C-alpha positions in Angstrom: -9.7 -24.8 4.6 -10.9 -24.2 1.1 -7.8 -25.8 -0.3 -8.5 -29.0 1.6 -12.2 -29.0 0.6 -11.0 -28.6 -3.0 -8.8 -31.6 -2.7 -11.6 -33.7 -1.3 -14.0 -32.7 -4.1 -11.3 -33.4 -6.7 -10.6 -36.8 -5.1 -14.2 -37.7 -5.2 -14.4 -36.6 -8.8 -11.5 -39.0 -9.6 -13.3 -41.9 -7.8 -16.5 -41.1 -9.7 -14.6 -41.1 -13.0 -13.1 -44.5 -12.2 -16.5 -45.9 -11.2 -18.2 -44.7 -14.4 -15.5 -45.0 -17.0 -13.4 -47.8 -15.5 -16.0 -50.1 -14.0 -19.1 -48.8 -15.9 -20.9 -48.2 -12.6 -22.8 -45.1 -13.7 -25.3 -45.3 -10.9 -22.7 -45.4 -8.1 -20.8 -42.4 -9.7 -24.1 -40.5 -9.8 -24.9 -41.5 -6.2 -21.5 -40.4 -4.9 -21.6 -37.0 -6.6 -25.2 -36.5 -5.6 -24.4 -37.1 -1.9 -21.4 -34.7 -2.0 -23.5 -32.1 -3.9 -26.4 -32.3 -1.4 -24.0 -32.1 1.6 -22.4 -28.9 0.2 -25.8 -27.5 -0.8 -27.1 -28.0 2.7 -23.9 -26.4 4.1 -24.3 -23.4 1.8 -28.0 -23.1 2.6 -27.2 -22.9 6.3 -24.5 -20.2 5.6 -27.0 -18.3 3.5 -29.6 -18.4 6.3 -27.0 -17.0 8.8 -26.2 -14.2 6.3 -29.9 -13.3 5.9 -30.3 -13.3 9.7 -27.4 -10.7 10.0 -29.4 -8.4 7.8 -27.3 -8.9 4.7 -28.1 -10.3 1.3 -26.0 -12.8 -0.6 -25.9 -14.6 -3.9 -25.4 -18.1 -2.5 -29.0 -18.9 -3.6 -27.8 -19.0 -7.3 -25.1 -21.5 -6.5 -27.4 -23.7 -4.5 -30.1 -23.7 -7.2 -27.5 -24.5 -9.9 -26.2 -27.5 -7.9 -29.7 -28.8 -7.1 -31.1 -28.2 -10.6 -28.3 -30.1 -12.3 -28.7 -33.0 -9.8 -32.4 -33.0 -10.4 -32.0 -33.4 -14.2 -29.3 -36.1 -13.7 -26.5 -33.7 -15.0 -24.3 -34.8 -12.1 -21.1 -34.2 -13.9 -22.1 -30.6 -14.3 -22.9 -30.5 -10.6 -19.4 -31.7 -9.9 -17.9 -29.1 -12.1 -19.9 -26.4 -10.4 -18.7 -27.6 -7.0 -15.1 -27.6 -8.2 -15.6 -24.1 -9.6 -17.1 -22.7 -6.4 -14.6 -24.2 -4.0 -11.8 -23.5 -6.5 -12.9 -19.8 -6.6 -12.8 -19.7 -2.8 -9.3 -21.2 -2.9 -8.2 -18.7 -5.5 -9.6 -15.9 -3.3 -7.4 -17.2 -0.5 -4.4 -17.2 -2.7 -5.1 -13.7 -4.1 -5.7 -12.3 -0.7 -2.5 -13.8 0.6 -0.6 -12.4 -2.4 -2.2 -9.0 -2.2 -1.3 -8.8 1.6 2.3 -10.0 1.2 3.7 -6.5 1.9 1.8 -6.4 5.2 3.0 -9.9 6.2 6.6 -9.0 5.4 6.5 -6.6 8.4 5.7 -9.4 10.7 8.3 -11.7 9.3 11.1 -9.2 9.5 10.6 -7.9 13.0 13.9 -7.4 15.0 14.3 -9.9 17.8 17.4 -8.9 19.7 19.4 -5.8 20.7 23.2 -5.4 21.3 23.7 -3.8 24.7 27.0 -1.9 25.2 28.0 -2.6 28.8 30.0 -0.3 31.1 33.2 -2.2 30.3 32.5 -1.8 26.5 31.6 -5.4 26.0 28.5 -6.3 24.0 25.6 -8.3 25.5 22.7 -9.6 23.4 19.3 -8.9 24.9 15.7 -9.8 24.0 13.7 -6.8 22.9 11.5 -6.8 26.0 14.7 -6.5 28.2 15.8 -3.2 26.6 15.3 -0.2 29.0 15.1 3.5 28.2 18.5 5.1 28.1 20.3 1.8 27.4 23.3 2.3 25.1 22.9 0.0 22.1 24.8 -0.9 18.9 23.4 -1.6 15.5 25.7 -3.5 13.2 25.8 -3.0 9.4 22.8 -4.6 7.8 20.8 -5.0 11.0 17.5 -3.4 12.0 17.2 -0.8 14.8 15.6 -2.9 17.6 13.9 0.1 19.4 13.4 3.8 18.8 16.4 5.8 19.9 18.9 8.7 19.2 22.3 8.3 17.6 25.2 9.0 20.1 28.2 7.8 18.0 28.8 7.2 14.3 26.9 8.1 11.1 25.5 6.3 8.1 22.4 5.7 6.0 19.3 3.9 7.0 16.6 2.2 4.9 13.2 3.2 6.2 11.2 2.0 3.3 9.3 -0.7 5.2 8.2 1.9 7.7 7.5 5.0 5.6 7.3 3.8 2.0 10.2 6.1 1.1 12.8 4.2 -0.9 15.5 6.8 -0.6 18.1 6.0 2.2 18.1 8.5 5.1 21.3 9.9 6.5 21.7 9.7 10.3 24.3 11.5 12.4 24.9 12.1 16.1 21.6 13.5 17.5 19.4 12.0 14.8 16.3 10.0 15.8 16.2 6.3 14.8 13.0 4.4 14.1 12.9 0.7 15.1 12.7 -1.5 12.0 14.9 0.8 9.9 17.9 -1.0 8.4 21.4 0.2 8.9 23.7 0.6 6.0 27.4 -0.3 6.2 28.6 1.5 9.3 28.2 0.4 13.0 26.0 3.0 14.9 25.7 3.5 18.6 22.5 4.9 19.9 20.6 5.4 23.2 17.1 3.9 23.5 14.4 6.5 23.9 11.4 4.1 24.0 10.7 0.5 25.1 10.3 -2.1 22.4 6.5 -2.2 23.0 6.2 1.5 22.4 8.6 1.7 19.5 7.6 2.5 15.9 8.1 -1.0 14.4 6.1 -2.8 17.1 3.4 -0.1 16.8 3.2 -0.8 13.0 3.0 -4.5 13.7 0.0 -4.0 16.0 -1.7 -1.9 13.3 -0.9 -4.5 10.7 -2.3 -7.3 12.8 -5.4 -5.2 13.5 -5.9 -4.6 9.7 -5.5 -8.3 9.0 -8.1 -9.1 11.7 -10.6 -6.9 9.9 -11.3 -8.7 6.6 -12.1 -6.6 3.6 -15.8 -7.3 3.3 -17.4 -5.3 0.6 -20.9 -5.9 1.8 -22.6 -2.8 0.5 -21.4 -3.1 -3.1 -22.3 -6.8 -3.2 -25.7 -6.1 -1.7 -26.3 -3.4 -4.3 -26.1 -6.0 -7.1 -26.9 -9.3 -5.4 -30.7 -9.0 -5.3 -31.3 -7.8 -8.9 -28.7 -10.2 -10.3 -30.4 -13.1 -8.5 -33.8 -12.0 -9.8 -32.6 -11.7 -13.4 -31.0 -15.2 -13.3 -34.2 -16.7 -11.9 -36.4 -14.9 -14.4 -34.3 -15.9 -17.4 -34.0 -19.5 -16.3 -37.7 -19.7 -15.4 -38.8 -18.2 -18.8 -36.5 -20.6 -20.6 -38.1 -23.6 -18.8 -41.6 -22.4 -19.3 -41.1 -21.6 -23.0 -39.5 -24.9 -23.8 -41.1 -27.2 -21.2 -37.5 -28.6 -20.7 -36.2 -28.5 -17.1 -32.7 -29.0 -18.5 -33.0 -25.4 -19.9 -33.5 -24.1 -16.3 -30.3 -25.9 -15.2 -28.4 -24.7 -18.3 -29.1 -21.0 -17.5 -28.3 -21.3 -13.8 -24.9 -23.0 -14.2 -23.6 -19.9 -16.0 -25.1 -17.5 -13.4 -21.9 -17.4 -11.5 -22.1 -15.4 -8.2 -18.3 -15.3 -7.9 -17.9 -11.8 -9.3 -19.9 -10.6 -6.3 -18.5 -13.0 -3.8 -14.8 -12.7 -4.7 -13.9 -9.8 -7.0 -14.7 -6.8 -4.8 -13.1 -8.1 -1.6 -10.0 -9.1 -3.5 -9.8 -5.6 -5.0 -10.1 -4.1 -1.5 -7.3 -6.3 -0.1 -5.2 -5.4 -3.1 -5.9 -1.7 -2.5 -4.9 -2.1 1.2 -1.6 -3.8 0.0 -0.9 -0.8 -2.3 -1.5 1.7 0.5 1.0 -0.2 2.7 3.6 0.0 0.1 3.1 3.8 0.1 3.6 4.2 3.8 -0.1 4.1 4.7 -1.9 1.5 6.8 -5.6 1.1 6.1 -7.2 -1.0 8.7 -10.3 -2.2 6.8 -12.0 -2.4 3.4 -14.8 -0.2 4.7 -12.2 2.6 5.4 -11.2 2.4 1.8 -14.8 2.7 0.6 -15.5 5.7 2.8 -12.2 7.4 2.0 -13.0 7.2 -1.7 -16.2 9.1 -1.0 -14.8 11.8 1.3 -16.6 15.1 1.0 -15.2 16.9 4.1 -11.9 16.8 5.9 -11.1 18.4 9.3 -7.4 19.0 10.2 -5.8 19.4 13.6 -3.1 22.1 13.5 -0.1 21.1 15.6 1.7 18.1 14.2 -0.7 17.9 11.2 -0.7 21.2 9.3 2.5 22.2 11.2 5.4 19.9 11.9 4.9 19.9 15.7 8.6 20.7 16.1 9.7 24.1 17.3 12.5 26.0 15.4 14.1 29.4 15.7 11.9 32.4 15.0 14.0 35.3 16.3 17.2 35.6 18.3 17.3 38.9 20.2 20.6 39.5 22.0 21.4 42.5 24.3 24.5 44.4 23.1 27.4 43.9 23.1 26.5 40.2 22.8 25.9 38.9 19.3 23.2 36.6 18.1 25.7 33.8 17.5 27.2 34.2 20.9 23.7 34.2 22.6 22.8 31.0 20.7 26.1 29.3 21.6 25.9 30.1 25.3 22.2 29.0 25.5 22.7 25.8 23.5 25.8 24.8 25.5 23.9 25.2 28.7 20.8 23.4 27.5 22.5 20.5 25.7 21.8 17.9 28.4 18.2 19.1 29.2 15.2 17.1 28.1 12.9 20.1 28.2 11.0 20.5 24.9 12.5 23.9 24.2 16.0 22.7 25.1 15.6 19.8 22.7 14.3 22.1 20.0 17.2 24.5 20.5 19.8 21.7 20.2 18.1 20.4 17.0 18.1 23.8 15.5 21.6 25.0 16.5 24.3 23.7 14.2 27.3 25.6 15.7 30.0 24.4 18.1 28.9 23.5 21.6 31.0 24.6 24.6 31.6 22.3 27.6 29.5 23.4 30.6 30.7 23.1 34.2 28.8 23.1 37.4 25.7 22.2 35.4 22.4 22.2 37.3 18.7 22.1 36.2 15.6 23.3 38.1 12.6 21.4 36.8 10.3 23.4 34.6 12.4 26.5 35.3 15.7 26.4 33.5 19.4 25.4 33.7 22.5 27.2 35.0 26.2 26.4 34.2 29.6 27.9 34.0 30.8 28.2 30.4 34.2 29.8 29.5 34.3 31.4 33.0 30.8 33.0 32.6 27.8 32.1 34.7 25.0 31.3 32.2 21.3 30.9 33.0 18.8 29.8 30.4 15.1 29.1 30.8 12.0 31.0 32.0 12.2 34.7 32.7 11.4 34.2 36.4 14.4 31.9 36.7 16.8 33.9 34.5 16.1 37.4 35.7 13.0 38.0 38.0 13.4 41.7 37.7 12.5 41.6 34.0 8.8 41.8 33.1 8.7 40.4 29.6 5.5 38.9 28.1 5.3 37.0 24.8 2.8 34.6 23.3 5.6 32.5 21.7 7.7 29.7 23.3 10.8 31.5 24.5 14.2 30.7 26.1 15.5 33.7 28.1 19.3 34.0 28.8 21.3 35.7 31.5 25.1 36.1 31.5 26.9 36.8 34.8 23.7 37.8 36.4 22.6 40.3 33.7 19.8 39.8 31.2 21.5 38.9 27.8 18.6 38.3 25.4 16.0 35.8 24.3 15.4 33.1 21.7 11.9 32.7 20.4 10.5 29.6 18.7 7.7 28.9 16.2 5.9 25.8 15.1 6.9 25.5 11.4 4.2 24.9 8.8 4.8 21.7 6.8 6.3 22.5 3.5 3.9 20.2 1.8 0.8 21.5 3.6 -0.3 24.2 1.1 0.2 22.0 -1.9 -1.7 19.1 -0.2 -4.7 21.4 0.5 -4.6 22.6 -3.1 -4.5 19.1 -4.5 -7.4 18.0 -2.3 -9.5 20.8 -3.7 -8.6 19.5 -7.2 -10.0 16.2 -6.1 -13.3 18.0 -5.5 -13.0 17.9 -1.7 -13.8 21.5 -1.0 -15.1 21.3 2.6 -11.7 21.7 4.4 -11.5 23.0 7.9 -9.0 23.4 10.8 -9.9 22.4 14.3 -7.4 23.4 16.9 -7.0 24.2 20.6 -4.6 27.0 19.7 -5.6 30.7 19.9 -7.6 32.3 17.1 -4.9 34.6 15.9 -2.3 31.9 15.5 -4.7 29.4 14.0 -6.0 32.0 11.5 -2.4 32.9 10.4 -1.5 29.2 9.8 -4.8 28.5 8.0 -4.3 31.5 5.7 -0.8 30.4 4.7 -1.9 26.9 3.7 -5.2 27.9 1.9 -7.8 27.0 4.5 -10.7 29.4 4.9 -12.6 27.6 7.7 -11.1 27.7 11.2 -12.4 26.8 14.6 -9.9 27.7 17.3 -9.5 27.4 21.1 -11.3 24.0 21.1 -11.1 21.4 23.8 -11.2 17.7 22.7 -14.9 17.6 23.4 -15.5 20.7 21.3 -13.8 19.0 18.3 -16.1 16.0 18.7 -19.1 18.4 18.7 -17.8 20.0 15.5 -17.4 16.6 13.8 -20.9 15.5 14.9 -22.5 18.7 13.6 -21.2 18.0 10.0 -24.3 17.9 7.7 -25.3 14.6 6.2 -24.9 16.0 2.7 -21.2 16.7 3.5 -20.4 13.2 4.6 -18.5 10.9 4.7 -16.1 13.2 6.6 -12.5 12.6 7.7 -10.4 13.9 10.6 -6.6 14.2 10.4 -4.7 14.4 13.6 -1.7 13.1 15.6 -1.9 13.8 19.3 -3.4 12.0 22.2 -6.1 14.8 22.3 -7.0 13.9 18.8 -7.7 10.2 19.5 -11.4 10.7 20.5 -12.0 12.8 17.3 -10.4 10.2 15.1 -12.7 7.6 16.6 -15.8 9.7 16.0 -15.0 10.7 12.4 -16.3 8.6 9.5 -12.6 8.1 8.6 -10.0 8.8 11.2 -6.6 9.5 9.7 -3.6 9.6 12.0 -0.2 11.1 11.3 1.6 8.1 12.9 5.3 8.8 12.3 5.6 11.0 15.4 2.0 10.9 16.6 0.7 9.2 19.7 -0.1 5.6 19.9 -3.6 6.5 21.1 -4.2 8.5 17.9 -2.9 5.6 15.7 -5.0 3.0 17.5 -8.2 5.2 17.3 -7.7 5.9 13.6 -9.0 3.9 10.5 -6.0 5.0 8.5 -2.4 5.6 9.7 0.1 7.6 7.6 3.5 6.2 8.7 5.7 8.7 6.9 5.7 12.2 8.4 4.3 13.6 5.2 0.8 15.2 4.9 0.8 14.7 1.1 0.3 11.0 1.7 -3.3 11.9 2.6 -3.8 12.8 -1.1 -2.1 9.6 -2.1 -4.4 7.5 0.2 -7.5 9.1 -1.3 -6.4 8.6 -4.9 -5.6 4.9 -4.1 -8.9 4.4 -2.5 -10.8 5.9 -5.4 -8.9 3.9 -8.0 -9.5 0.7 -5.8 -13.2 1.4 -5.8 -13.3 2.0 -9.5 -11.5 -1.3 -10.2 -13.7 -3.2 -7.7 -16.9 -2.0 -9.4 -15.4 -2.7 -12.8 -14.6 -6.3 -11.8 -18.1 -6.8 -10.4 -19.9 -5.3 -13.5 -17.6 -7.2 -16.0 -18.5 -10.5 -14.3 -22.2 -9.6 -14.2 -22.3 -8.6 -17.9 -20.5 -11.8 -19.0 -22.9 -13.9 -16.8 -26.0 -12.1 -18.2 -24.8 -12.6 -21.8 -24.1 -16.3 -21.2 -27.5 -16.8 -19.5 -29.3 -15.3 -22.5 -27.3 -17.6 -24.8 -27.9 -20.6 -22.5 -31.7 -19.9 -22.6 -31.7 -20.9 -26.2 -30.1 -24.2 -25.4 -26.8 -23.3 -27.2 -24.6 -24.0 -24.2 -24.6 -27.5 -22.8 -24.8 -27.9 -19.1 -21.3 -29.2 -18.6 -19.8 -26.4 -20.9 -21.8 -23.8 -19.0 -20.3 -25.1 -15.7 -16.8 -24.8 -17.2 -17.5 -21.3 -18.3 -18.0 -20.3 -14.7 -14.2 -20.6 -14.2 -13.6 -18.2 -17.1 -15.9 -15.6 -15.5 -14.3 -16.1 -12.1 -10.8 -15.8 -13.5 -11.6 -12.6 -15.5 -13.2 -10.9 -12.5 -10.4 -11.9 -10.1 -7.6 -10.9 -12.4 -9.3 -7.6 -13.0 -9.6 -7.1 -9.2 -5.9 -7.7 -8.8 -5.2 -4.6 -10.9 -5.8 -2.7 -7.7 -2.4 -3.8 -6.4 -0.8 -1.5 -9.0 -3.6 0.9 -9.7 -3.4 3.6 -12.4 -1.6 6.5 -10.9 2.2 6.1 -10.5 3.6 8.0 -7.5 7.1 9.3 -7.2 
């Protein structure tokens, strides 16, 4: 739109040049430029009125006054230059925003479109993504993207997950490894079984988040408002004094033409879009510029425990066999019996066990109770104690798989939710960033929550909370400790993420509900990305403010010079482009920032 408008104004300028300098029709050139200038001034006035009605302040008044004042004193060529500069600035903003958002758009352009289904006879059949069903056996050829989320069933190789997580290092995948849709296969064909539909898979979820972030433009209303009114008043005062002191209305126009509003209109939003682009390259999706502004000012952060401070995946804690069975034998029998079960503890056992699996016979599973099978001639049961050996009365607070061999209790395997290896360092780094109000909100019991908090350096813990209790805790945060953020990953965290000033979702394995409720989504399963997101937000805000202030200082200096009649009207109009270019180029520094991350 702005590009077309720029071409129209440029074309009219050429026609006016031909009329004045080719046919010496000065009057017609002035009339043509005046008509175009008035039309655009009226259009800008209407936009300004709508802005004021919405309760916001703008600096369009300066642009309108500059156009009208130059037309009033017959400096119509200066008016044309101002028009070219204003529309050219808008066009440059469009270009900069598109360039800054190129990493986000790349996700949309590279989305997988088909999947290779392995049929019962071994032949391949190409399907559209929406035709893929859960448990379909699929093939990924070398160089192709995983079409849906799944689990490797045959083959091994490396996958590039950089577009999903921001991690440039290839990830090795073997039988049993989880695949994320959108990850790119290396040089080996891989067979895998779909675990999610295309609409629920990681890549499509990211695309929805990207589209949502693009549909929420990076308006920097508050920063612009902060400077718009005083800047406009300064410009009017300087230009008015210059007119009164000299009695020359040209002096009024000369001051206003250098009072460029573009640093306020363009620079800050471009910096925010650039910052959003930088976060996306680091495996973080920020849905709006407002989220960046709030995140840069965070004073308090609440953390969920499971899936946020901890990995959310259970692993071995203790293996307690009954003699003469050894720990290795107990694990082998239990894992062999559980290898086809989808129960969360069975899946955790298979993921944690790296020994040889035996072939089960006569395998059967009782829902929510356990499995039984014949393995090496022994009858094996694994599951709940009531299923395995009802005569035993064992009580534990930990997730546990009990095992019986040939009708006799053989031992138990307990599991624990592992604390993220980066959790303690992340908490320590947040404190170095002067975010000292750090608290855990969890539905887990007080003893477990306290133990986890102590290990990662959190001193404030609220345990045994229902989702509504978490919301109450967030709402009770004092005003002097806000903005406050909430970090979570589960469906039960979605309401809290929506209530928080900044909702931050661990999206790699988290629920879709949590990701859609959040303002920020960390795509890589790495809590340290939270620290990275805050640093990027702070640096983006610093650059945005610098860009605005640099533009204002240059404008103010030029206005003072123009007040003495040193800068001709046309030259002043041309200097607008210098101011705009400096401010916008400074804003684009937010694409790279200052801190270099590993």
